[in-house]
TORNU-493686 format. One record per residue (C-alpha): y, x, z; residue in three letters. Coordinates in steps of 0.05 Angstrom, whole numbers, padded with zeros to 5 digits, always signed. Layout:
<pts>
YXZAla/...
</pts>
This chain:
<pts>
-00380+00204-00666Met/-00366+00278-00673Gly/-00322+00322-00631Ser/-00252+00329-00658Tyr/-00199+00381-00640Pro/-00146+00350-00597Glu/-00075+00340-00622Ser/-00018+00367-00581Ser/+00024+00305-00597Leu/+00007+00272-00531Ile/+00023+00310-00468Arg/+00012+00263-00409Ser/-00051+00276-00369Ser/-00066+00202-00365Arg/-00061+00191-00440Glu/-00120+00202-00486Ile/-00111+00259-00535Pro/-00105+00239-00608Leu/-00160+00270-00649Pro/-00134+00313-00707Ala/-00185+00279-00752Ala/-00143+00215-00751Leu/-00092+00251-00793Phe/-00143+00271-00846Val/-00184+00208-00860Ser/-00152+00149-00894Gly/-00161+00075-00907Gly/-00194+00025-00861Tyr/-00230+00078-00819Asp/-00164+00112-00803Arg/-00131+00046-00782Met/-00192+00027-00740Tyr/-00191+00095-00707Ser/-00117+00090-00693Ile/-00126+00021-00664Arg/-00183+00046-00620Cys/-00141+00104-00598Phe/-00082+00060-00577Phe/-00129+00011-00543Tyr/-00160+00068-00503Leu/-00092+00097-00488Gln/-00064+00031-00463Ser/-00128+00017-00423Thr/-00122+00085-00390Ala/-00048+00072-00374Ala/-00063+00003-00345Val/-00121+00031-00304Gln/-00075+00085-00277Gly/-00025+00031-00256Glu/-00081-00010-00225Ile/-00105+00050-00185Asp/-00034+00064-00161Glu/-00024-00008-00141Leu/-00091-00009-00105Arg/-00071+00053-00067Lys/-00004+00024-00048Arg/-00038-00041-00027Ser/-00087-00004+00018Glu/-00029+00035+00050Glu/+00009-00029+00061Ala/-00052-00062+00093Glu/-00061-00002+00139Glu/+00012-00004+00159Lys/+00008-00079+00171Leu/-00053-00070+00216Ala/-00017-00016+00256Arg/+00044-00061+00263Thr/+00002-00120+00286Gln/-00032-00076+00337Lys/+00035-00051+00363Glu/+00060-00123+00367Met/+00000-00144+00408Glu/+00012-00085+00455Glu/+00086-00105+00462Tyr/+00065-00177+00476Lys/+00020-00153+00533Lys/+00075-00109+00561Leu/+00124-00167+00557Thr/+00076-00213+00594Glu/+00065-00160+00648Ile/+00141-00149+00655Asn/+00154-00224+00658Asn/+00102-00233+00712Lys/+00131-00175+00752Ala/+00201-00204+00745Met/+00177-00272+00770Glu/+00144-00239+00830Glu/+00208-00200+00844Asn/+00250-00263+00840Asn/+00203-00299+00887Thr/+00207-00241+00938Leu/+00282-00238+00931Leu/+00288-00313+00944Lys/+00245-00306+01007Arg/+00287-00247+01031Ile/+00351-00286+01019Leu/+00323-00347+01054Ala/+00303-00305+01114Ile/+00371-00271+01114Asn/+00408-00338+01110Asn/+00365-00367+01166Ala/+00377-00308+01212Ser/+00452-00306+01200Ser/+00464-00378+01218Thr/
</pts>
């Protein structure tokens, strides 16, 4: 295949430029070339979408991992706080029991 000058009909950077030679040749070769062009163009568009979805998926997985790590840290803090509260309640009950015993 030779090198063809690019047509300015397609402006998106993800789209494949349409060779100017497609406008010159005719018949089966032209139809085949046009089909190939549109196949390549759609393949490039789909690949672009796949890349974007892959990037979003990786970002979502990273965010999920951070959220899970934070949740584990909060669980540990909650356990520590619950244990401290139980110890405080036990001490308070003892103090109240001593106070009630000494006031009677």
